[in-house]
N, C-alpha and C positions, 0 to 999 in steps of 0.2 A: 573281597569278602567270601566269595564262593570258590576260591582257588583250591580248597581242599577236595573239591569234587572233580577237578579236571587236572590234566598234566600241564604244568606251566613251563615257561621258558627256563626258569631257574632249575626245575626238575630235569630238563633235557641237558642243561649244562653240567649238573652234578652227575647224571648218568654217564655222560661222555667222559668226564674225568675218571669215573670208576672203571669204565671200559678200557681206557687207556692204561690204567694201573694193572688190570687184569691181563691185557695183552703183553705188556712189558714183563710182568711176573711170570708169564707162561702158565698161568693158572687156567685150567679147562673153563671155557667161557660159560658153558651150561651150568656147571657147578657153582661158579662164581656168581652168575646172575640169580640163581636160586637162593644163594646165601644173602645177596642184597635184598631180594624180594621178601625174605623172612623178617628182615628188620625195617621194611618200608611201611610206614603208617597209612599212606594214601592208597585207597583201594584201586583206583584206576591205574596208577603206576605199578602197583604190585601185580595186578593182572597182566599188564603188558610184559613185565619182566618174566613172569612164568610162561606166557605164550611164546616169547622169543627163545627162552631156554629150551622149551619143548621142541621148537622148530630145529634148533641147533643139534639137539640130541637125535633128532630124526634124520639128520644128515644135511640140513640146509646150511648155506653160508650165512655169515652175519647180515649182509645186505638183504638176502632172501628172507631171513627171519624177521627183519624189520620192515619188509615191504608192506605188510598189512597195516602198518602204522605210519604210512607215508603222509597221510593227512594230518597227523599230529606232529611228526618230526620235520616234515617239509621235503620238497624234491631235492634241494641242495644237499641235505643231510644224507639221505639214502644213496643218491648217486655218487656223492663224494666217497662214501664208504665202499661202494661197489668198485669205483675206480682204484681206490687205495688197495683193496684186496687183490685186484688184478695185478697191480704193480708190485705187490709184496711189501709195501711199507705202511701197513695198517696202523702200527703203533705210533709212528711219527705223525701221521695224518690225523689220528684221533686227538693227539695232543694239540695240533694246530687248530683243529675243528673246535675243541673246547675253548681255546683262546678266542677264536672268532666269535663264538656264541656269547662268551663273557663280555666282549667289547660291544656287541650289538645290544645286549641287555643293559650295559652301562649307558649307552647312548640313549636308550629309551628312558632310563631313570633321570638322566640329565634333563631331557626334554620335559618330562613330567614335573620335575623340580622347578624348572624355569617357568612353567605355566601355572603352577599351583597358586602363587600369590595373586596374579591377575584374575584367575578364575574365582578365588574366594572373594576378592574385592567386588567383582562384577555381580556375584551371586548375592552378597549382602546388600549391595546398592539396589539391585532389582527387587529384593524383598521389601526394603525400606520405601522405595518409590511406589510399589504396589499397595502398601498399607496406607501411604499418604493419599494416593489418587483414589483408592476405593473407599476409604473410610473417613480420613481426616477432612479432606477438602469438601466432600459432599455435606458433612455435618456443619462445617463452617458456612458453606453456601446456604443451607437451609436456615441457619440462624440469621444470617444477614438478610435473606429474603423476607423473613418474618418481620423484620424491623423496617422494611420498605426501602432498603438500600440497593441501588442498582449496581450489580456486580460487574467488574471489568471483563473484557473478552477473554482474558487468560483464565480467570476463575471459572467462567461459564464453560469454556472448552474442557478444562480438566474435570469439572463436575459432570459434564455430559459423558465424557469417556468413562468415568468411574461408575455412573449410573447405568450406562449401557453394558459395561462388563459385568456388573453384579446381576443385571437382569438376564444376561445371556451367558453366565459363567460356564455352563455345560458346553456351549458351542466353542468358546475360547479354549477350554480345557481339551476338547476333542481336536481342535486345530493345532494346539501345541503338541499334543501326543502324536498327531499325524506327521508334523514336521520332524519330530525327533526320530520316530520309527522310519519315516520315509527317507530321512538323510542316512540313517544306518543301513537301510536296505540298498539304497543307491551306492553307498560306499562299498558294500560287499559284492556288487556286480562289477564285471570288467569294464563295461561302458561307463558306469558311474565313476569308477576309479579314474578313468581317462578324463572325464569332465572335471573332477576335483583337481587332478594334476595340472590340467591346462589352466585352471583358475589360479592355483598356487604359484605357478611360474610367472604369472603376470604381475605379482606383487614383489617389488624389488628386494626387500630384505628377506622375505620368505624364499624367493628364488635362490638366493645365495646359500641358504640353509639346505634346501632341497638338492642343489647341485653338489654341495660338499658332502652331504650324507650319501647321495647316490654314488659319488666317486669313490668314497671310502669302502662302501659295501662291494661295489664292482671290483675294486682292486684286491680286497681281501679274498673274495671267492675265486677270482681269476688266478691269483697266485697259489691258493690252496688247490685248485683243480689242476693247474699245470704241474704242481709238485706231486699230485696224486697219480699222475700218469695219463691223464686225459689229453687228447689232442687239442690243438688250438680252437678248432670249430666248436667242439663240445664244451670246452672251457668257457668260451665267449658266451654261448647260449645259456649255460648254467649260471654264470656270473650275472648275466642280464636278468634272469628270472629271480635271482636272489635279491635284487634291488627292490622288487615289488613296485616298480614304476612303469606303468603300461607304455608310455611314450618311449622310455629308454629301452624297454624290452623289444619294441619294434625296431629301434635303432640297432640294437645288438644283433637281431636277426639279419639286418642288412649287412652288418660287419661280417657275420659268419658266412653269408652268401658270397660276399666279395672275396673272402679268404678262400672259400671253396673253389671259386673260379680261378684262383692262382695269384691274386693280388697280394702284395705285402700287407702285413698287419698295420704298418704305419700309414699306408695309403687308405686302408679301409676305415681307420678311425680319424682321419685327418679332418673331416667335415662334421664331426660329432658336435651336437648342440649342448650335450651334457658334460662331456669330459673336458676340463680346463686344459689349457696349453701345457702347463707343467706336467700334469698327469700323462698327457699324450707323449711328451718328449721322454719322460722317464720310462714308460712302457716300451716305446720304440727302442730306446737304448738297451733295455733289458732283453728284448728279442734279439737284437744284433749281437749281444754279448752272451747269449744263451743263459741269462740269469733273470728270467722273467719273474720268478718267485720273489727274489730279493728286491727287484725294482717295484713290484706290486706292494711289498711290505713297506718300502719307503713312501710310496704314494698314499697308502692307507693311513700311516702314522701322520703324515702331513695334514691330510684332510680330517683325520680324527681331532687333531688339535684345532683346526679351523671350526669344526662343528661345535666343540666345547666352547670356543671363544664366542661364536655367534649366539649359541643358546644362552650363554651368560649375559649377553647383551639384551636379551628379550625383555627382562624386567626393566632395565634402564630405558629402553625404547617405549615400553607401554606406560610407564609411570606418568610421564607428562600428558599422554593422551587420556589416561584415567582421571588425572587432575582436572583437565579441561572439561571432561564429561561431567564429573562430580560438580564442578563449579556451575556449569550450565543447568544441571538438575536442581541444585540448591537455589539458584536464582529464580528458576521458573516456579518452584514451589513457594519460595518466599513472596514473589510477586502475587501469586494466586491467593495467598492468605492475608498478606499485609496491605495490599491495595484496598480491599474492601474495609479493613479496619481503619485505614486513614480516612476513607470517605465517611464512615460512621462517626469518627471523631469530629469531622468538619460539620456534619449535620447537627451533632449535639452542641 
């Protein structure tokens, strides 16, 4: 909703495509960026384009001009452009970088799409249960109590919960807000990300998604970095950071250190806990044939398909669990309301 106030991933993808066209057309970058800025409606992106154009006019290279926006573009983006400019194939790398960003954005969209239905269902059920527990059951309980009917333990428990929450709603609201903001704060910290990742990889189905997504990101960026002119050690470290997986970043640093000591790439990645055997074999074959970029492209396509397949199964996997949860909630609420009614009918 507030994306008009900040530079989004889509903005970066569009900017990269436009940069690629400018470089291929041999249009002076500063003039081209200023022309793009004049037609850009988003203030943050317009200011960035003008600042970068001013830097290039002052004699800075493209990576140097973008350096001040590293926090927006990301380390991989700026370092890849720097390596590409050193190797002299900036146009080709910008095209590949644009494709890389598009695929990453598409993966995010697929994941959000897969989680949209379960999230909506859980939200609606939570609201319905809250209304029943906080308002419906307590009123039924008061009615039954006034008629001298002894309520069953299920009704008394739900009524107690509803009464306690209504009496201390501010404490529960503060606790909920604290959990939400606390989880977000932990997620943003490196140690918190590490905790989340360790938790995710213990869940079998989620582990498959995490490994597939990590592999495709690593392969894409490794192939792009190698094609941009980076050496193997820099490429491994950059590709590891691009995955945003703290455990795998540590693993990639070990790979790079072993390669620095003179070991083969195949031996360095042989004991990886993240890279599947197919990915390791393909990358090893690519290194042996001096076609690492092509091998990485094959690996990224393979695990792109697997990520899409797995995310498509999320709804199928969650639907039975949601059905069971809904059945349990309906049963609990029905018992809490109808059991006293049956007792009232017996009394009459």
